[in-house]
VEXZA-710670 format. One record per residue (C-alpha): residue in three letters; y, z, x. Coordinates in steps of 0.02 Angstrom, whole numbers, plus 50000, padded with zeros to 5 digits. Each point is the difference from the previous one (the first is absolute). Example, Ala and Ser with C-alpha at 12.3 -4.5 7.8 and 13.67 -1.06 7.14 Angstrom:
<recs>
REC code north    up  east
REC  ALA 49775 50390 50615
REC  SER 50172 49967 50069
</recs>
This chain:
<recs>
REC code north    up  east
REC  MET 49783 53757 49046
REC  TYR 50039 49819 49969
REC  VAL 50114 49869 50078
REC  SER 50170 49998 49915
REC  HIS 50090 49832 50005
REC  PRO 50098 49902 49868
REC  LEU 49884 49850 50019
REC  ILE 49836 50097 50002
REC  LYS 49924 50072 49840
REC  LYS 50002 50189 49985
REC  ASN 49842 50097 50043
REC  LYS 49911 49845 50063
REC  ILE 49997 50009 50191
REC  GLU 49945 50165 50072
REC  ILE 50102 50054 50152
REC  ARG 49899 49981 50160
REC  GLU 50099 50042 50154
REC  TYR 49923 49864 50110
REC  GLN 50041 49867 49869
REC  MET 50180 50060 49984
REC  ASP 50022 50000 50190
REC  ILE 49928 49826 50020
REC  ALA 50104 49928 49856
REC  LYS 50158 50077 50073
REC  ASN 49964 49922 50171
REC  CYS 49959 49831 49922
REC  MET 50180 49993 49935
REC  LYS 50068 50003 50178
REC  LYS 49913 49852 50083
REC  ASN 49857 49876 49986
REC  THR 49842 50106 49989
REC  LEU 49812 49979 50008
REC  VAL 49915 50135 49895
REC  VAL 49821 50039 50053
REC  LEU 49914 50119 49878
REC  PRO 49819 50030 49951
REC  THR 49947 49915 49839
REC  GLY 50039 50103 49845
REC  MET 50141 50097 50085
REC  GLY 50137 49917 49899
REC  LYS 50077 49852 50089
REC  THR 50056 49925 49833
REC  PRO 50098 50157 49946
REC  ILE 50087 49996 50170
REC  ALA 50045 49817 49971
REC  LEU 50064 50043 49826
REC  MET 50112 50140 50068
REC  VAL 50075 49878 50127
REC  VAL 50025 49868 49863
REC  ALA 50083 50126 49883
REC  GLU 50120 50064 50132
REC  ARG 50039 49825 50063
REC  LEU 50042 49937 49824
REC  ASN 50097 50159 49963
REC  LYS 50116 49964 50147
REC  LEU 50005 49810 50006
REC  GLU 50012 49851 49883
REC  GLY 49855 49882 50031
REC  LYS 49818 49958 49975
REC  ILE 49835 50061 50074
REC  LEU 49854 49893 50060
REC  PHE 49830 50087 49998
REC  LEU 49859 49900 50080
REC  ALA 49812 50028 49994
REC  PRO 49857 49882 50047
REC  THR 49919 49977 49828
REC  LYS 50052 49985 49818
REC  PRO 49896 50150 49943
REC  LEU 50092 50104 50129
REC  ILE 50176 49943 49950
REC  GLU 49956 50029 49816
REC  GLN 49945 50176 50046
REC  HIS 50161 50037 50096
REC  LYS 50107 49939 49854
REC  LYS 49899 50110 49881
REC  THR 50028 50151 50114
REC  PHE 50188 49968 50009
REC  GLU 50009 49984 49810
REC  LYS 49906 50163 49978
REC  LEU 50103 50100 50127
REC  SER 50175 49927 49997
REC  GLU 50149 49965 49887
REC  LEU 50022 49831 50081
REC  ALA 50016 49845 49892
REC  ASP 49972 49813 50027
REC  LEU 49838 50016 50098
REC  LYS 49911 49833 50013
REC  VAL 49837 49937 50072
REC  ILE 50030 49825 50067
REC  SER 49847 49910 50065
REC  GLY 49922 49828 50015
REC  THR 49944 50009 49819
REC  ILE 50181 49963 49950
REC  LYS 50049 49818 50024
REC  PRO 50115 49975 50151
REC  GLU 50137 49923 49891
REC  ASN 50003 50158 49892
REC  ARG 49998 50129 50141
REC  GLY 50183 49974 50045
REC  LYS 50055 50066 49829
REC  GLU 49881 50149 50016
REC  TYR 50075 50050 50169
REC  LYS 50174 50000 49923
REC  LYS 49945 50115 49857
REC  ALA 49908 50125 50112
REC  ARG 50070 50153 50086
REC  ILE 49834 50038 50084
REC  VAL 49885 49855 50043
REC  PHE 49816 50036 50028
REC  SER 49916 49852 50080
REC  THR 49868 49933 50118
REC  PRO 50063 49939 50169
REC  GLN 49937 49822 49976
REC  THR 50105 49978 49843
REC  ILE 50158 50067 50084
REC  GLN 49972 49894 50156
REC  ASN 49981 49843 49895
REC  ASP 50156 50039 49898
REC  LEU 50104 50036 50155
REC  LYS 49947 49835 50076
REC  ASN 50039 49900 49843
REC  ARG 50162 50099 49972
REC  THR 49948 50070 49831
REC  LEU 50042 50172 50071
REC  LYS 50139 50069 50110
REC  LEU 49995 50174 50074
REC  ASN 50186 50033 50026
REC  ASP 50014 50130 49860
REC  PHE 49835 50091 50038
REC  VAL 50036 50172 50074
REC  LEU 49821 50055 50036
REC  LEU 49839 49914 50050
REC  ILE 49838 50100 49977
REC  VAL 49845 49931 50084
REC  ASP 49839 50077 49937
REC  GLU 49840 49986 50104
REC  ALA 50117 49966 50146
REC  HIS 49855 49981 50124
REC  HIS 49994 49818 49941
REC  SER 50167 49967 50086
REC  VAL 49925 49905 50145
REC  GLY 49976 49819 50050
REC  LYS 50049 49872 49868
REC  TYR 49980 50115 49850
REC  ALA 50144 49976 49877
REC  TYR 50069 50176 50027
REC  THR 50065 49950 50172
REC  TYR 50096 49850 49932
REC  ILE 50075 50099 49856
REC  ALA 50057 50146 50109
REC  LYS 50091 49879 50116
REC  ARG 50084 49909 49856
REC  TYR 50046 50164 49918
REC  LEU 50090 50066 50154
REC  GLU 50090 49833 50021
REC  GLU 50058 49989 49818
REC  SER 50021 50176 49931
REC  GLU 50176 50071 50005
REC  ASN 49933 50178 50005
REC  PRO 49819 49997 50062
REC  LEU 49874 50142 50012
REC  ILE 49811 49981 50026
REC  VAL 49860 50123 49961
REC  GLY 49820 49957 50048
REC  LEU 49854 50097 49925
REC  THR 49822 50013 50067
REC  ALA 49855 50120 50016
REC  SER 49935 49913 50156
REC  PRO 50106 49901 50123
REC  GLY 49847 49969 50111
REC  SER 49935 50068 50163
REC  LYS 50070 49869 50118
REC  LEU 50166 50036 50083
REC  GLY 50043 49815 49998
REC  LYS 49978 49988 49811
REC  ILE 50106 50154 49968
REC  LYS 50137 49928 50109
REC  GLU 49989 49833 49908
REC  ILE 50016 50085 49829
REC  LYS 50155 50092 50062
REC  GLU 50076 49840 50070
REC  THR 49965 49888 49850
REC  LEU 50068 50128 49876
REC  PHE 50145 50047 50115
REC  ILE 49946 50183 49994
REC  ASP 50113 50129 50084
REC  GLN 49895 50155 49968
REC  VAL 49825 50051 49947
REC  GLU 49966 50144 49880
REC  SER 49815 50044 50013
REC  ARG 49893 50143 49940
REC  ILE 49811 50031 50007
REC  GLU 49890 50100 49883
REC  GLN 49994 50150 50117
REC  ASP 50190 50017 50013
REC  LYS 50080 50159 49936
REC  GLY 50082 49967 49831
REC  ILE 49883 49857 49957
REC  SER 49825 50074 50016
REC  GLN 50019 50102 49840
REC  TYR 50014 49838 49898
REC  VAL 49847 49914 50076
REC  GLN 49848 49991 49885
REC  GLU 49833 50038 50081
REC  LYS 49891 49850 50040
REC  GLU 49816 50016 50043
REC  VAL 49947 49852 50106
REC  GLN 49814 49966 50013
REC  ARG 49916 49866 50104
REC  ILE 49840 49934 49922
REC  ASP 49881 49912 50122
REC  VAL 49879 49870 49934
REC  GLU 49858 49913 50093
REC  LEU 49968 49813 49994
REC  PRO 49827 49960 49929
REC  ASP 49876 49910 50115
REC  ASP 50018 49831 49913
REC  TYR 50189 50011 50025
REC  LYS 49973 50042 50183
REC  ASP 49889 49844 50017
REC  ALA 50140 49890 49930
REC  GLN 50124 50093 50112
REC  LYS 49899 49956 50155
REC  ILE 49998 49814 49954
REC  ILE 50188 49985 49970
REC  LYS 50037 50102 50157
REC  LYS 49889 49882 50102
REC  ILE 50093 49846 49935
REC  PHE 50170 50080 50030
REC  GLU 49956 50058 50176
REC  SER 49935 49827 50048
REC  ARG 50167 49921 49946
REC  VAL 50102 50127 50097
REC  GLU 49888 49982 50154
REC  ASN 50026 49811 49999
REC  LEU 50188 50021 49984
REC  SER 49997 50123 50145
REC  LYS 49895 49880 50106
REC  ILE 50124 49857 49981
REC  GLY 50145 50118 50038
REC  ALA 50076 49996 49825
REC  LEU 49978 50189 49985
REC  PRO 50018 50123 50146
REC  THR 49853 50109 49947
REC  LYS 49848 50009 49885
REC  ARG 50061 50167 49931
REC  VAL 50126 49945 49871
REC  SER 50091 50077 49851
REC  LYS 50061 49913 49843
REC  LYS 50178 50018 50063
REC  MET 49956 49917 50167
REC  LEU 49920 49853 49911
REC  LEU 50151 49977 49887
REC  ASP 50120 50012 50148
REC  PHE 49902 49868 50098
REC  GLN 49987 49888 49847
REC  ASN 50190 50003 49983
REC  PHE 50019 49970 50187
REC  TYR 49887 49845 50000
REC  MET 50076 49936 49838
REC  LYS 50172 50001 50081
REC  LYS 49930 49916 50157
REC  ALA 49911 49869 49895
REC  GLN 50160 49957 49906
REC  GLU 50096 49987 50164
REC  THR 49873 49902 50105
REC  ARG 49890 49915 49867
REC  LYS 49853 50028 50120
REC  LYS 49824 49993 49924
REC  GLU 49940 50155 50092
REC  MET 50139 50104 49921
REC  PHE 49950 49943 49824
REC  PHE 49818 50035 50046
REC  ALA 50045 50179 50051
REC  VAL 50097 50026 49838
REC  SER 49852 49941 49895
REC  LYS 49870 50103 50093
REC  ILE 50106 50158 49993
REC  ALA 50027 49969 49813
REC  GLU 49811 49991 49982
REC  SER 49982 50165 50093
REC  ILE 50130 50082 49887
REC  LYS 49905 49941 49845
REC  LEU 49836 50065 50069
REC  ASP 50080 50167 50040
REC  TYR 50066 50007 49822
REC  CYS 49824 49971 49932
REC  LEU 49939 50144 50107
REC  GLU 50139 50114 49940
REC  LEU 49965 49959 49817
REC  LEU 49814 50029 50023
REC  GLU 50022 50168 50088
REC  THR 50140 50074 49895
REC  GLN 49996 49911 49830
REC  GLY 49827 49933 49961
REC  ALA 49902 49842 49961
REC  LYS 50100 49937 49850
REC  PRO 50170 49987 50090
REC  VAL 49909 49911 50145
REC  GLY 49924 49877 49875
REC  VAL 50172 49968 49923
REC  TYR 50071 49965 50173
REC  ILE 49859 49881 50050
REC  LYS 50027 49905 49837
REC  LYS 50186 49987 50042
REC  LEU 49957 49932 50174
REC  SER 49902 49858 49917
REC  THR 50159 49942 49913
REC  GLU 50103 49997 50161
REC  LYS 50025 49840 50098
REC  SER 50029 50077 50171
REC  LYS 49888 49959 50147
REC  ALA 49971 50186 50031
REC  SER 49928 50025 49824
REC  TYR 49895 49841 50012
REC  ASN 49925 50053 50168
REC  MET 49960 50174 49936
REC  LEU 49909 49937 49846
REC  ALA 49908 49868 50103
REC  ASP 49929 50133 50117
REC  SER 49815 50029 49955
REC  LEU 50009 50184 50049
REC  PHE 50150 50023 49884
REC  GLY 49893 49923 49864
REC  VAL 49869 50135 50034
REC  PHE 50139 50131 49987
REC  SER 50063 49926 49836
REC  ARG 49826 50003 49921
REC  LYS 49973 50177 50062
REC  VAL 50165 50056 49921
REC  SER 49955 49922 49832
REC  ALA 49842 50109 49994
REC  LEU 50090 50164 50041
REC  GLY 50029 50139 49874
REC  GLU 50163 50094 49977
REC  HIS 50088 50089 50142
REC  PRO 49956 50188 50007
REC  LYS 50185 50040 49979
REC  LEU 49990 49946 49818
REC  GLY 49873 50132 49952
REC  LYS 50097 50133 50093
REC  LEU 50163 49946 49917
REC  LYS 49921 50009 49827
REC  GLU 49938 50175 50039
REC  ILE 50174 50058 50058
REC  VAL 50093 49924 49852
REC  ALA 49877 50071 49872
REC  LYS 50031 50173 50074
REC  GLU 50191 49981 50002
REC  LEU 50032 49924 49828
REC  ASP 50087 50156 49935
REC  LYS 50152 49934 50097
REC  LYS 50072 49826 50023
REC  VAL 49911 49910 50142
REC  ILE 50072 49860 50107
REC  ILE 49889 49893 50112
REC  PHE 50069 49894 50142
REC  THR 49912 49852 50077
REC  GLN 50060 49877 50128
REC  TYR 49921 49847 49920
REC  ARG 50029 49913 49833
REC  ALA 49818 49946 49986
REC  THR 49945 50181 50009
REC  VAL 50113 50053 49855
REC  ASP 49892 49913 49869
REC  VAL 49839 50069 50077
REC  ILE 50071 50177 49993
REC  VAL 50066 49981 49822
REC  LYS 49830 49940 49939
REC  LYS 49913 50147 50087
REC  LEU 50120 50132 49933
REC  GLU 49984 49933 49823
REC  GLU 49821 50067 50006
REC  ILE 50070 50178 49997
REC  LYS 50008 50082 49830
REC  GLY 50182 50036 49957
REC  ALA 50072 49889 50137
REC  LYS 50142 49886 49942
REC  VAL 50031 49886 50147
REC  GLY 50155 49896 50035
REC  LYS 50041 49890 50148
REC  LEU 50163 49972 50091
REC  VAL 50010 49846 50110
REC  GLY 50139 49888 50065
REC  GLN 50073 49842 49926
REC  LYS 49895 49887 50112
REC  SER 49845 50084 49929
REC  GLY 50050 49964 49821
REC  LEU 50111 50142 49935
REC  SER 50181 49958 49965
REC  GLN 50133 50130 50040
REC  LYS 50017 50035 49815
REC  GLN 49813 50029 49985
REC  GLN 50003 50116 50153
REC  VAL 50134 50108 49916
REC  SER 49895 50002 49841
REC  VAL 49842 50056 50092
REC  ILE 50092 50143 50086
REC  ARG 50074 50056 49833
REC  ASP 49828 49995 49918
REC  PHE 49929 50106 50142
REC  GLU 50141 50127 49985
REC  GLU 49977 50013 49812
REC  GLY 49811 50025 50013
REC  PHE 49940 49832 49936
REC  TYR 49910 49993 50168
REC  ASN 49940 50152 50098
REC  CYS 49944 49899 50152
REC  LEU 50107 49871 50088
REC  VAL 49929 49884 50133
REC  CYS 50137 49930 50113
REC  THR 50028 49883 50145
REC  SER 50148 50034 50115
REC  ILE 50121 49970 49854
REC  GLY 49962 50178 49942
REC  GLU 50033 50082 50167
REC  GLU 50188 50001 50012
REC  GLY 50117 50119 49915
REC  LEU 49925 50006 49825
REC  ASP 50023 50171 49920
REC  ILE 49856 50013 49877
REC  LYS 49999 50172 49920
REC  GLY 49841 50103 49999
REC  VAL 49896 49904 50127
REC  GLY 49884 50133 50067
REC  THR 49876 49897 50101
REC  ALA 50015 49851 50115
REC  VAL 49855 49907 50078
REC  PHE 50019 49884 50150
REC  TYR 49856 49876 49983
REC  GLU 50029 49968 50185
REC  PRO 50116 50073 50132
REC  VAL 50147 49891 50053
REC  PRO 50056 49994 50182
REC  SER 50184 50010 49953
REC  GLU 50075 50175 50001
REC  ILE 50135 49938 49881
REC  ARG 49875 49939 49870
REC  SER 49891 50153 50021
REC  ILE 50150 50115 49966
REC  GLN 50053 49892 49852
REC  ARG 49826 50008 49924
REC  ARG 49991 50189 50016
REC  GLY 50173 50013 49925
REC  ARG 49941 49939 49829
REC  VAL 49908 50165 49972
REC  ALA 50051 50184 49986
REC  ARG 50182 49967 49961
REC  LEU 50007 50133 49863
REC  ILE 49825 50077 50004
REC  LYS 49871 50041 50133
REC  GLY 49902 49848 50051
REC  LYS 49845 49934 50085
REC  ILE 49984 49850 50113
REC  TYR 49833 49922 50043
REC  ILE 49982 49874 50141
REC  LEU 49840 49896 50001
REC  VAL 49943 49956 50176
REC  THR 49849 49890 50042
REC  LYS 49921 50074 50156
REC  ASP 49994 49896 50160
REC  THR 50120 49867 49933
REC  ARG 50184 49962 50018
REC  ASP 50032 50123 49859
REC  GLU 49982 50138 50130
REC  ALA 50118 49912 50122
REC  TYR 50131 49974 49865
REC  TYR 49986 50181 49943
REC  TRP 50039 50067 50174
REC  THR 50133 49868 50036
REC  ALA 50103 50054 49848
REC  TYR 49970 50183 50040
REC  HIS 50067 49988 50178
REC  LYS 50147 49886 49952
REC  GLU 50054 50124 49866
REC  LYS 49991 50146 50122
REC  LYS 50106 49900 50123
REC  MET 50129 49962 49865
REC  LYS 50012 50184 49951
REC  ARG 50026 50049 50182
REC  TYR 50149 49883 50006
REC  LEU 50072 50076 49842
REC  VAL 49972 50180 50054
REC  LYS 50047 49989 50184
REC  GLU 50142 49879 49996
REC  ASN 50051 49988 49817
REC  LEU 50024 49820 50052
REC  GLU 50171 50041 50073
REC  SER 49950 49952 50177
REC  PHE 49943 49827 49946
REC  GLY 50175 49934 49984
</recs>
């Protein structure tokens, strides 16, 4: 049985009761749709679009965070619908030409930054838009462009309706409330994988944690950088700049922001001193994290970058004789044991498409070089614009991966969100991430149509282990919200 609608192609969208129910409810009021990855948020959005345009004259605005993602949504709409005048409008089109494109389009697929800019410079007005779809709606917090656009849309549209889509709104009650407020959400439609009516469509995923041990020479370097870091934090604690010697990265960043604000207000030397010393501690902590979880090469790249910086914190670090010992030690280290384990996993899984996620750009090139040693491995990389790939190139890489030009794709966070790449059977996390949202997004790239495997590489006795359990517990907490409350009590 397939969905029957004048604006949807015949025999294209299989009828799933939960999708039909959610789409029907989305027509009534502003809705946040929370569904596991691969459970068909885009078909739900299309059903709402089709019904909205069948009943009303007007345009649709479909937002997603990246150009590869908006290109993908447009492609899906073209494949499944009878709708015409679908246009991707992004920053690659000159601002002076975008106004004409908006006028021609019935459905605009765009990134939020482009729309925000065009609303501010009056290239775009939203009065005749009858539906706003916000994909990856968990971004709708703080100063992210989604919040500005939603407000302008409700102010300008003559017949507004908002639908937010996400697989993971987060585990914090405050964040969920903020998403609802910034998108003016009236109701939440959520389902989890175990729910009746949805479980039958969930592909099996085998998740395997792979522990690796740091070699002794790495542990020696680890001891040196820990010693330097702990001495900085102890000094900050002694002078009262930090309340404790047991600090997290978040605490350091929070105190750095606090002293920065105080320094700007008071112009006192001691405030600037605290800012600089905390900045030094953050940089040292970053060196430790790279060493433990990524390996010697990314640490070397970072140290080289520090030598080009003009900040006092970088200068003081590099002038420290013990840091010089650490730097020399790092330059003599071999590869991180994760690389050998990764090569072993990928070689075993090459009968399917394999996607590898890493947190750090410097690690991408190291991984690509290692995987190219495998017979039959055709390795591509997907990184953000700041790292050298234009949006057009990103789209091209994803297409090449889908079509089999590559069978391995090494990604930074750009590959985590929303991308529907057919036939990905294996995902490898080069490191765990402490964010439950990112962890869910990473897992969601695999086993969309076929059974899948997920490998998570964890360096023992390092922050990898802490991040692994942090994400695990946050995700469990989020699921409890969705099951127990269905978010209705968070109004």
